[in-house]
N, CA, C and O atoms as a GROMACS GRO file, in nm:
protein
  332
    1MET      N    1   0.085  -0.119   0.000
    1MET     CA    2   0.000   0.000   0.000
    1MET      C    3   0.089   0.124   0.000
    1MET      O    4   0.192   0.129   0.067
    2CYS      N    5   0.049   0.219  -0.073
    2CYS     CA    6   0.121   0.345  -0.081
    2CYS      C    7   0.114   0.417   0.054
    2CYS      O    8   0.010   0.419   0.119
    3ILE      N    9   0.225   0.475   0.095
    3ILE     CA   10   0.231   0.542   0.225
    3ILE      C   11   0.131   0.658   0.234
    3ILE      O   12   0.074   0.682   0.341
    4ILE      N   13   0.110   0.728   0.125
    4ILE     CA   14   0.016   0.840   0.126
    4ILE      C   15  -0.126   0.791   0.150
    4ILE      O   16  -0.200   0.853   0.226
    5ARG      N   17  -0.164   0.682   0.088
    5ARG     CA   18  -0.297   0.626   0.111
    5ARG      C   19  -0.313   0.580   0.255
    5ARG      O   20  -0.419   0.599   0.315
    6TYR      N   21  -0.209   0.521   0.310
    6TYR     CA   22  -0.215   0.476   0.449
    6TYR      C   23  -0.233   0.595   0.544
    6TYR      O   24  -0.318   0.592   0.633
    7VAL      N   25  -0.154   0.699   0.524
    7VAL     CA   26  -0.164   0.817   0.609
    7VAL      C   27  -0.302   0.881   0.597
    7VAL      O   28  -0.363   0.919   0.697
    8MET      N   29  -0.351   0.894   0.474
    8MET     CA   30  -0.483   0.953   0.453
    8MET      C   31  -0.593   0.870   0.517
    8MET      O   32  -0.689   0.925   0.570
    9SER      N   33  -0.580   0.739   0.514
    9SER     CA   34  -0.682   0.654   0.577
    9SER      C   35  -0.678   0.672   0.728
    9SER      O   36  -0.783   0.668   0.793
   10CYS      N   37  -0.560   0.691   0.786
   10CYS     CA   38  -0.550   0.716   0.931
   10CYS      C   39  -0.613   0.851   0.967
   10CYS      O   40  -0.687   0.861   1.065
   11ILE      N   41  -0.584   0.952   0.888
   11ILE     CA   42  -0.641   1.084   0.913
   11ILE      C   43  -0.792   1.079   0.899
   11ILE      O   44  -0.864   1.136   0.981
   12TYR      N   45  -0.841   1.012   0.795
   12TYR     CA   46  -0.985   1.001   0.773
   12TYR      C   47  -1.052   0.932   0.891
   12TYR      O   48  -1.158   0.976   0.936
   13TYR      N   49  -0.992   0.825   0.942
   13TYR     CA   50  -1.050   0.750   1.054
   13TYR      C   51  -1.062   0.839   1.179
   13TYR      O   52  -1.166   0.840   1.244
   14VAL      N   53  -0.956   0.912   1.210
   14VAL     CA   54  -0.958   1.000   1.327
   14VAL      C   55  -1.062   1.111   1.307
   14VAL      O   56  -1.138   1.142   1.399
   15HIS      N   57  -1.064   1.169   1.188
   15HIS     CA   58  -1.160   1.276   1.159
   15HIS      C   59  -1.304   1.223   1.168
   15HIS      O   60  -1.391   1.292   1.221
   16TYR      N   61  -1.328   1.105   1.119
   16TYR     CA   62  -1.461   1.044   1.126
   16TYR      C   63  -1.503   1.026   1.272
   16TYR      O   64  -1.618   1.054   1.306
   17GLN      N   65  -1.414   0.978   1.358
   17GLN     CA   66  -1.445   0.959   1.500
   17GLN      C   67  -1.483   1.091   1.565
   17GLN      O   68  -1.583   1.098   1.637
   18VAL      N   69  -1.405   1.195   1.541
   18VAL     CA   70  -1.430   1.325   1.603
   18VAL      C   71  -1.562   1.384   1.552
   18VAL      O   72  -1.639   1.439   1.630
   19CYS      N   73  -1.587   1.372   1.423
   19CYS     CA   74  -1.714   1.423   1.368
   19CYS      C   75  -1.833   1.346   1.426
   19CYS      O   76  -1.937   1.406   1.454
   20ASP      N   77  -1.818   1.218   1.444
   20ASP     CA   78  -1.924   1.137   1.502
   20ASP      C   79  -1.954   1.181   1.646
   20ASP      O   80  -2.070   1.186   1.686
   21GLU      N   81  -1.850   1.214   1.722
   21GLU     CA   82  -1.869   1.264   1.857
   21GLU      C   83  -1.945   1.396   1.857
   21GLU      O   84  -2.033   1.418   1.940
   22LEU      N   85  -1.910   1.484   1.763
   22LEU     CA   86  -1.977   1.614   1.754
   22LEU      C   87  -2.123   1.598   1.716
   22LEU      O   88  -2.210   1.667   1.770
   23ILE      N   89  -2.152   1.509   1.624
   23ILE     CA   90  -2.291   1.483   1.585
   23ILE      C   91  -2.370   1.430   1.703
   23ILE      O   92  -2.485   1.470   1.725
   24SER      N   93  -2.311   1.341   1.780
   24SER     CA   94  -2.378   1.288   1.899
   24SER      C   95  -2.404   1.399   2.000
   24SER      O   96  -2.510   1.405   2.062
   25LYS      N   97  -2.308   1.486   2.017
   25LYS     CA   98  -2.323   1.597   2.111
   25LYS      C   99  -2.437   1.689   2.069
   25LYS      O  100  -2.518   1.731   2.152
   26TRP      N  101  -2.443   1.720   1.942
   26TRP     CA  102  -2.550   1.807   1.891
   26TRP      C  103  -2.685   1.737   1.900
   26TRP      O  104  -2.786   1.802   1.928
   27SER      N  105  -2.688   1.606   1.877
   27SER     CA  106  -2.814   1.532   1.886
   27SER      C  107  -2.867   1.528   2.028
   27SER      O  108  -2.989   1.525   2.049
   28ASP      N  109  -2.778   1.527   2.126
   28ASP     CA  110  -2.819   1.521   2.266
   28ASP      C  111  -2.869   1.655   2.319
   28ASP      O  112  -2.932   1.660   2.424
   29MET      N  113  -2.841   1.762   2.248
   29MET     CA  114  -2.887   1.894   2.293
   29MET      C  115  -3.040   1.899   2.283
   29MET      O  116  -3.098   1.861   2.181
   30SER      N  117  -3.102   1.946   2.389
   30SER     CA  118  -3.248   1.948   2.391
   30SER      C  119  -3.300   2.083   2.344
   30SER      O  120  -3.238   2.187   2.368
   31GLY      N  121  -3.412   2.079   2.278
   31GLY     CA  122  -3.477   2.203   2.235
   31GLY      C  123  -3.429   2.250   2.100
   31GLY      O  124  -3.309   2.249   2.072
   32ASP      N  125  -3.522   2.292   2.019
   32ASP     CA  126  -3.489   2.342   1.886
   32ASP      C  127  -3.428   2.481   1.889
   32ASP      O  128  -3.357   2.521   1.797
   33ASP      N  129  -3.457   2.556   1.995
   33ASP     CA  130  -3.410   2.694   2.001
   33ASP      C  131  -3.281   2.709   2.080
   33ASP      O  132  -3.238   2.821   2.108
   34GLN      N  133  -3.219   2.598   2.117
   34GLN     CA  134  -3.095   2.605   2.195
   34GLN      C  135  -2.981   2.653   2.105
   34GLN      O  136  -2.965   2.608   1.991
   35HIS      N  137  -2.904   2.744   2.158
   35HIS     CA  138  -2.790   2.800   2.085
   35HIS      C  139  -2.677   2.698   2.078
   35HIS      O  140  -2.639   2.639   2.179
   36ILE      N  141  -2.625   2.677   1.960
   36ILE     CA  142  -2.508   2.591   1.941
   36ILE      C  143  -2.390   2.682   1.910
   36ILE      O  144  -2.389   2.750   1.808
   37PRO      N  145  -2.290   2.683   1.999
   37PRO     CA  146  -2.173   2.767   1.973
   37PRO      C  147  -2.087   2.708   1.861
   37PRO      O  148  -1.987   2.640   1.886
   38LEU      N  149  -2.129   2.734   1.740
   38LEU     CA  150  -2.070   2.670   1.622
   38LEU      C  151  -1.921   2.698   1.610
   38LEU      O  152  -1.843   2.607   1.581
   39GLY      N  153  -1.881   2.823   1.630
   39GLY     CA  154  -1.739   2.857   1.620
   39GLY      C  155  -1.654   2.779   1.718
   39GLY      O  156  -1.548   2.727   1.683
   40MET      N  157  -1.702   2.770   1.842
   40MET     CA  158  -1.628   2.698   1.946
   40MET      C  159  -1.624   2.548   1.913
   40MET      O  160  -1.519   2.484   1.928
   41HIS      N  161  -1.735   2.492   1.868
   41HIS     CA  162  -1.740   2.349   1.838
   41HIS      C  163  -1.652   2.314   1.718
   41HIS      O  164  -1.584   2.212   1.720
   42LEU      N  165  -1.655   2.396   1.615
   42LEU     CA  166  -1.573   2.366   1.497
   42LEU      C  167  -1.424   2.386   1.524
   42LEU      O  168  -1.340   2.315   1.469
   43SER      N  169  -1.393   2.485   1.608
   43SER     CA  170  -1.254   2.503   1.650
   43SER      C  171  -1.207   2.380   1.728
   43SER      O  172  -1.095   2.333   1.708
   44ALA      N  173  -1.292   2.330   1.817
   44ALA     CA  174  -1.259   2.210   1.893
   44ALA      C  175  -1.246   2.090   1.801
   44ALA      O  176  -1.162   2.003   1.824
   45LEU      N  177  -1.329   2.083   1.698
   45LEU     CA  178  -1.323   1.974   1.601
   45LEU      C  179  -1.186   1.968   1.535
   45LEU      O  180  -1.125   1.862   1.524
   46VAL      N  181  -1.137   2.083   1.491
   46VAL     CA  182  -1.006   2.089   1.428
   46VAL      C  183  -0.896   2.052   1.527
   46VAL      O  184  -0.806   1.973   1.496
   47MET      N  185  -0.904   2.109   1.647
   47MET     CA  186  -0.801   2.081   1.749
   47MET      C  187  -0.801   1.932   1.786
   47MET      O  188  -0.695   1.871   1.798
   48LYS      N  189  -0.920   1.875   1.804
   48LYS     CA  190  -0.928   1.733   1.841
   48LYS      C  191  -0.872   1.645   1.730
   48LYS      O  192  -0.796   1.551   1.757
   49THR      N  193  -0.908   1.674   1.607
   49THR     CA  194  -0.860   1.592   1.496
   49THR      C  195  -0.708   1.597   1.486
   49THR      O  196  -0.643   1.493   1.476
   50LEU      N  197  -0.653   1.717   1.489
   50LEU     CA  198  -0.508   1.729   1.474
   50LEU      C  199  -0.432   1.672   1.593
   50LEU      O  200  -0.332   1.603   1.575
   51THR      N  201  -0.478   1.701   1.714
   51THR     CA  202  -0.405   1.652   1.831
   51THR      C  203  -0.418   1.501   1.847
   51THR      O  204  -0.322   1.435   1.887
   52ARG      N  205  -0.534   1.445   1.817
   52ARG     CA  206  -0.548   1.299   1.826
   52ARG      C  207  -0.463   1.229   1.722
   52ARG      O  208  -0.403   1.125   1.748
   53TYR      N  209  -0.458   1.287   1.603
   53TYR     CA  210  -0.376   1.224   1.500
   53TYR      C  211  -0.229   1.235   1.536
   53TYR      O  212  -0.153   1.139   1.519
   54ALA      N  213  -0.187   1.350   1.585
   54ALA     CA  214  -0.045   1.371   1.614
   54ALA      C  215   0.000   1.308   1.745
   54ALA      O  216   0.111   1.255   1.753
   55PHE      N  217  -0.086   1.312   1.849
   55PHE     CA  218  -0.042   1.271   1.982
   55PHE      C  219  -0.114   1.150   2.037
   55PHE      O  220  -0.080   1.102   2.145
   56GLY      N  221  -0.213   1.099   1.968
   56GLY     CA  222  -0.279   0.976   2.011
   56GLY      C  223  -0.396   0.998   2.105
   56GLY      O  224  -0.459   1.103   2.105
   57ASP      N  225  -0.422   0.897   2.185
   57ASP     CA  226  -0.541   0.891   2.268
   57ASP      C  227  -0.541   0.986   2.388
   57ASP      O  228  -0.643   0.998   2.456
   58TYR      N  229  -0.431   1.052   2.416
   58TYR     CA  230  -0.428   1.145   2.528
   58TYR      C  231  -0.536   1.252   2.512
   58TYR      O  232  -0.592   1.299   2.611
   59PHE      N  233  -0.564   1.291   2.391
   59PHE     CA  234  -0.659   1.399   2.365
   59PHE      C  235  -0.801   1.347   2.338
   59PHE      O  236  -0.877   1.411   2.266
   60ASN      N  237  -0.836   1.232   2.394
   60ASN     CA  238  -0.973   1.182   2.382
   60ASN      C  239  -1.070   1.259   2.470
   60ASN      O  240  -1.188   1.266   2.439
   61SER      N  241  -1.022   1.315   2.578
   61SER     CA  242  -1.113   1.385   2.670
   61SER      C  243  -1.124   1.533   2.634
   61SER      O  244  -1.028   1.594   2.585
   62ASP      N  245  -1.241   1.588   2.658
   62ASP     CA  246  -1.262   1.730   2.631
   62ASP      C  247  -1.175   1.816   2.722
   62ASP      O  248  -1.131   1.924   2.681
   63GLN      N  249  -1.150   1.770   2.845
   63GLN     CA  250  -1.068   1.848   2.938
   63GLN      C  251  -0.926   1.865   2.884
   63GLN      O  252  -0.868   1.973   2.899
   64ALA      N  253  -0.871   1.763   2.824
   64ALA     CA  254  -0.736   1.773   2.767
   64ALA      C  255  -0.735   1.873   2.651
   64ALA      O  256  -0.639   1.948   2.634
   65ILE      N  257  -0.840   1.872   2.571
   65ILE     CA  258  -0.850   1.966   2.459
   65ILE      C  259  -0.863   2.109   2.510
   65ILE      O  260  -0.797   2.200   2.458
   66TYR      N  261  -0.948   2.131   2.612
   66TYR     CA  262  -0.966   2.265   2.667
   66TYR      C  263  -0.836   2.318   2.727
   66TYR      O  264  -0.802   2.436   2.710
   67LYS      N  265  -0.764   2.231   2.798
   67LYS     CA  266  -0.637   2.272   2.858
   67LYS      C  267  -0.536   2.306   2.748
   67LYS      O  268  -0.464   2.406   2.758
   68PHE      N  269  -0.531   2.225   2.644
   68PHE     CA  270  -0.442   2.252   2.531
   68PHE      C  271  -0.478   2.385   2.466
   68PHE      O  272  -0.390   2.464   2.431
   69ARG      N  273  -0.607   2.411   2.451
   69ARG     CA  274  -0.652   2.536   2.389
   69ARG      C  275  -0.613   2.656   2.475
   69ARG      O  276  -0.570   2.758   2.422
   70GLU      N  277  -0.629   2.644   2.607
   70GLU     CA  278  -0.589   2.754   2.697
   70GLU      C  279  -0.439   2.782   2.684
   70GLU      O  280  -0.397   2.897   2.674
   71ASP      N  281  -0.361   2.676   2.686
   71ASP     CA  282  -0.216   2.692   2.674
   71ASP      C  283  -0.178   2.750   2.538
   71ASP      O  284  -0.089   2.836   2.529
   72TYR      N  285  -0.244   2.705   2.434
   72TYR     CA  286  -0.219   2.757   2.299
   72TYR      C  287  -0.251   2.906   2.291
   72TYR      O  288  -0.173   2.984   2.236
   73ASP      N  289  -0.365   2.946   2.347
   73ASP     CA  290  -0.403   3.087   2.346
   73ASP      C  291  -0.305   3.172   2.426
   73ASP      O  292  -0.272   3.283   2.386
   74LEU      N  293  -0.258   3.119   2.539
   74LEU     CA  294  -0.160   3.191   2.621
   74LEU      C  295  -0.030   3.213   2.544
   74LEU      O  296   0.023   3.324   2.541
   75VAL      N  297   0.020   3.109   2.484
   75VAL     CA  298   0.145   3.119   2.408
   75VAL      C  299   0.126   3.215   2.290
   75VAL      O  300   0.215   3.294   2.260
   76SER      N  301   0.012   3.208   2.223
   76SER     CA  302  -0.014   3.296   2.110
   76SER      C  303  -0.019   3.442   2.153
   76SER      O  304   0.034   3.529   2.083
   77SER      N  305  -0.081   3.470   2.268
   77SER     CA  306  -0.089   3.609   2.314
   77SER      C  307   0.048   3.662   2.354
   77SER      O  308   0.080   3.778   2.328
   78ILE      N  309   0.129   3.578   2.417
   78ILE     CA  310   0.266   3.621   2.454
   78ILE      C  311   0.349   3.645   2.328
   78ILE      O  312   0.423   3.743   2.319
   79ARG      N  313   0.336   3.556   2.232
   79ARG     CA  314   0.411   3.570   2.107
   79ARG      C  315   0.370   3.696   2.032
   79ARG      O  316   0.455   3.765   1.976
   80ASN      N  317   0.241   3.725   2.032
   80ASN     CA  318   0.193   3.845   1.961
   80ASN      C  319   0.238   3.973   2.030
   80ASN      O  320   0.258   4.074   1.963
   81LYS      N  321   0.254   3.972   2.161
   81LYS     CA  322   0.299   4.089   2.234
   81LYS      C  323   0.448   4.118   2.207
   81LYS      O  324   0.491   4.233   2.205
   82THR      N  325   0.525   4.010   2.187
   82THR     CA  326   0.667   4.029   2.166
   82THR      C  327   0.702   4.055   2.021
   82THR      O  328   0.812   4.100   1.991
   83ALA      N  329   0.609   4.029   1.932
   83ALA     CA  330   0.638   4.047   1.789
   83ALA      C  331   0.624   4.192   1.746
   83ALA      O  332   0.644   4.224   1.629
   0.00000   0.00000   0.00000
């Protein structure tokens, strides 16, 4: 099997898992008029997909993703102040 196809299949599998989790989360939300923070959820979708693919199962929990996001935002703000 070509290495590119193998890598793409791994990325697809991880992305499919994360999207399935998001769909389940949205399905569990009650009420038609409930606000869905789309920007926050899609940002988390990208972060979860990339971190799970790169670092493995450590980022299966939402708490690990939120902590990573806080640290990322902190580093970004410090970097932007010094630039």
